[in-house]
N, C-alpha and C positions, 0 to 999 in steps of 0.2 A: 337444471333450471334455477330460478332464483327462489330460494326458500330461506328466509331469515330465521335462524335458530333462536329459541328462547335462551336467555342468559342462564336461567336455572338449569337447563339441559347441559350447557357447557360447564357450569359449576359442578354439576353432578359427575361429569366425566373426570374433572380435575380431582375431585374428592375420591372417586373410585380408583383411579390410577395410583394416587398416593397411598391409599390403604392397601393396595395389592402389589406395590413395588413395580408397577408397569409404567412405561413411558407414555406421555400424552403428546401426540404429534399433530400439529396443525398444518394442513395443506393450504398454504396461502398463495397457490399458483394463480387463483382467480381473485382472491380478496386483497392480496398484498398491494399496498399503495393505492388501492381503489376505494376501500371503505373508510380508510384513514391512513395517515402517514405511517402509523405503526401496525397497519393491517387489522384483521379481525380481532387479534389478541388485545390490541389497544382499544378498539371499538367496544368490545365486550368486557374488558378488564380481566382477562384470564391469561395467565402466563403458561405456555406449554413448555415441554422439555426440549422438543425439536421442532423446527419450522422449515418448511420447504417453500421455495419461491420460483417463479417462472420468468418469462422474458420481459415482464414489466420492469425488472431491475436493469434491463439493458435497453430501456426506451423502446421496447417492441422487437429488438433484434434477438437472434438466437443465443440464449444463455439460460442457465438455471443455477440455483444455489440452495444449500441447506445450512442450517446453523442450529446451535443448541447450547445446553449447559456446558460449562468448561470441562467437567469431567468426561462428558460424552465426546466433545470435540477433540480432546487430547488422545482419543483412540485412533484418530485419523493421521496418516503419515504427513509430514515426517515426525510428528510428536509421538505417534503410536503405530500399532501394527497393521491397521486397515489402510490398504493402498487405494487411492482415488485419483483419477486424472480424466481429462476430457479434451477433445480437439479444440473446443471453443472456450475452454476455461480461461478467464482473464483476457479474452479477445479485446484488443485496444479499442476497436470501433464500438463494440457493444458496451464496453465500460464507459467510454466517453458519452455515448448517448444516454446511458443510465444515469450518470452523474448530472448531466444537464437536465434530464427529466426530474430528478429528485430536487434539484435547485428550484425549479418552478413549483413543484408540489409542496415545498417547505415554506412557501410564502404565506403570510398570515391570511386567514379567511378562505383559503382554497377549498378545503373540504366542506365547510359550511355552504359555500356557493355550489359545489358539486351536488350536495344533498338537496339544496333548495331547487336546483334545476331538475334533478331526478324526480323529486316529489311533485313538482309542477307538471311534468310530463305524465307521470303515472296517475295522478289525481284527475288530470284532464281527460285521459283516455278511459279511466274507470267511470267517470261521470258521463261521458258520451255513451259508453256501453250500456250503462243502466238506463239512460234516457231512452235508448232504443230497445229495451227489454231483454238485455243479455245478462246472464249471471257471470260476473267477471270480478276477479280479485287482483289486486296489485300490491307490490311491496318494494321497499327502498332501503338501502343501507349505503350511505356515502354516495359514490358514483355508480353503484350497481342497482339494477332494477329489473322487474319482470312482471308478467301477467299470466293469469290462468283463467280460462273460461270454466268457472266452477262456482257452485252455490255457496260454498263455505270457504273461509280462509284456509290456505294450504300450509301445513306445518311439517309434512314429511313426504317421502316418495309415494307411499301408498295413496295418500290423499291427492298428490299431484297426478297420479296415474288415472284418477277418476275424472279428470278434466276432459273437456271436449276437444280432442286433438284434431278432429275433422274440421271443426269450426276454426281452430287456430290456423290450420293449414290454408283454408280459404282466406282468412283475414290476412295472413302473411303475403299470399300471392296478390291480393287486391291492393295492399299497401305498396308492394314492390312495383306493381304496374303504375302507381302514381308517384313513384320516385322516392319512396321511403323504404330503406333496407334495414329491417329489423332482424334479430336473431332468428334463423330459419326453423328452429324447433322450440316447442314450449318447454323443453328441458334445458334450454340455454338461457343465460342471463344477458341483459343488455348493459352497455357501459356508457356513461355520460362523460364528456370531456369538457375542458375549459374553453375549447374552440366552439362548442355549441352555444348559440345565442338564444335569448328569449324569443326572438323572431322565428328561429328554427323550430323551437318547441311549440310555439303557437301554430305554426304552419302544419307541423306534424299532427297536433291535436285536431285541427280542422279537417285534415285529410282522413284521420281515423274516424271522426264523426260521420263523414260522408260514407266511408266504407261500412261502418257499423250499422248505418241506416239501411244498407242493402243486404246485409248478411241474413 
């Protein structure tokens, strides 16, 4: 699901790994190019030793990648002894789609606009939920967002697990019946895109208001 970490937590991980000679690995499969052009590490200002990326670097097509400090990457063939290869490594179609996607994402103001839209959607639905007497929490980071039917803000998995999953399921089905396809699990995050308009967001909030009034 969408749980925005505290920066202090990430700073603590960075300090702990440095003190113990361990590697700090950021899994940016979900956050890469979604929360900022430089991923979560840029968003929070924390530099990991290794980063993993998913199909977002291929414009949604099948591809994955990892990168890290020079001394680590020099362990990978042909520079080093660790062999690595993949059927879709460097696939021309995926790489072209990825480059074109990154060109669009690198335009000025893209991430501020993604976060504005995400915040508008989350705030609108949280407000509607509270208006109809529901305990609901929402969070945003760049183009990622999510909600939990929970009395208190959600900071970790154990707190997320206390959320009302039955209500979430009913809410998802009722939204889907009205033409809004949200992430089908409260443990999944939603993604905003530049293609979404304010009209789309306002329509979604209005539908959510109707559904929440009936839950």
